[in-house]
C-alpha positions as CSV (number, residue, x, y, z in Angstrom):
1,M,14.4,88.2,-42.6
2,S,14.9,91.7,-44.2
3,D,18.0,93.7,-44.9
4,K,18.5,97.4,-45.5
5,D,20.6,97.1,-48.7
6,G,18.5,94.3,-50.3
7,S,21.4,91.8,-50.5
8,N,19.2,88.9,-49.4
9,N,16.7,89.8,-52.1
10,I,19.5,89.9,-54.7
11,H,20.5,86.4,-53.6
12,F,17.0,85.1,-54.2
13,I,16.8,86.9,-57.6
14,D,20.1,85.4,-58.6
15,K,18.9,81.9,-57.5
16,A,15.7,82.3,-59.5
17,I,17.7,83.3,-62.6
18,D,20.1,80.4,-62.1
19,D,17.2,78.0,-61.8
20,C,15.6,79.3,-65.0
21,I,18.9,79.0,-66.9
22,E,19.4,75.5,-65.6
23,N,15.9,74.5,-66.7
24,N,16.3,76.1,-70.1
25,I,13.7,78.8,-69.4
26,L,14.6,81.9,-71.3
27,R,18.2,80.7,-71.1
28,D,19.6,82.9,-73.8
29,E,17.8,86.1,-72.7
30,L,18.8,85.5,-69.0
31,T,22.4,84.7,-69.9
32,N,22.9,87.6,-72.3
33,N,21.0,90.2,-70.2
34,R,21.4,88.9,-66.7
35,Q,22.5,92.2,-65.0
36,E,19.7,94.2,-66.6
37,I,17.1,91.6,-65.7
38,R,18.4,91.3,-62.2
39,D,18.2,95.1,-61.8
40,I,14.7,95.3,-63.1
41,L,13.5,92.5,-60.9
42,F,15.1,94.0,-57.8
43,W,13.6,97.5,-58.7
44,E,10.2,95.9,-59.1
45,Y,10.4,94.1,-55.8
46,Q,11.6,97.3,-54.0
47,E,8.7,99.2,-55.6
48,E,6.2,96.7,-54.5
49,L,7.5,97.0,-50.9
50,R,7.4,100.8,-51.1
51,L,3.8,100.8,-52.4
52,K,2.8,98.5,-49.5
53,A,4.4,100.8,-47.0
54,V,2.7,103.8,-48.5
55,S,-0.7,102.0,-48.5
56,R,-0.2,101.0,-44.8
57,E,0.8,104.5,-43.9
58,G,-2.3,106.0,-45.6
59,E,-4.5,103.5,-43.8
60,E,-2.9,104.5,-40.5
61,R,-3.4,108.1,-41.2
62,F,-7.0,107.7,-42.1
63,A,-7.5,105.6,-38.9
64,R,-6.1,108.4,-36.8
65,L,-8.5,110.9,-38.4
66,A,-11.5,108.5,-38.0
67,K,-10.6,108.1,-34.3
68,K,-10.5,111.9,-33.8
69,L,-13.7,112.5,-35.6
70,Y,-15.4,109.7,-33.6
71,D,-14.1,111.1,-30.3
72,D,-15.4,114.5,-31.3
73,K,-18.8,113.0,-32.4
74,R,-18.4,114.4,-35.9
75,E,-20.2,111.7,-37.8
76,E,-21.2,113.9,-40.8
77,D,-17.6,115.0,-41.2
78,F,-16.5,111.4,-41.1
79,V,-18.9,110.4,-43.9
80,R,-17.8,113.4,-46.0
81,A,-14.1,112.6,-45.4
82,V,-14.7,109.0,-46.7
83,E,-16.1,110.4,-50.0
84,D,-14.1,113.6,-50.4
85,I,-10.3,113.5,-50.4
86,D,-9.9,117.3,-50.4
87,Y,-12.2,117.5,-47.3
88,R,-10.3,114.7,-45.7
89,E,-7.0,116.6,-46.2
90,K,-8.6,119.7,-44.7
91,L,-9.6,117.7,-41.6
92,C,-6.2,116.1,-41.3
93,K,-4.6,119.6,-41.3
94,E,-7.2,120.7,-38.7
95,Y,-6.3,117.9,-36.4
96,G,-2.5,118.1,-37.1
97,I,-2.3,114.7,-38.8
98,E,0.8,114.9,-40.9
99,E,1.0,113.9,-44.5
100,L,2.7,110.7,-45.6
101,S,6.4,110.7,-44.9
102,Y,7.6,108.4,-47.7
103,N,10.1,109.6,-50.3
104,M,9.2,108.5,-53.8
105,F,12.7,108.7,-55.0
106,G,14.5,107.5,-51.9
């Protein structure tokens, strides 16, 4: 189950913090700095999700390029694109394959 604002994730983070406090794991630190630690954990989780999405989008973009090169029987270009990121970008532009749409700060 996922939610846009992350409230489910905050609930799980709060539960984990509560469990640690109850079990005397970093009790003082978690009690005294709960909001800061909660914010850091939430940010790290969101960042992990963003990086996974960026990776997935990059794989999909390369797969689209590979398919087009295969269809056009451009094996040498495919091999070069695997090894040379600048050449790969040139081929993506040639085929109209757009750049990643993620927003690093959004």
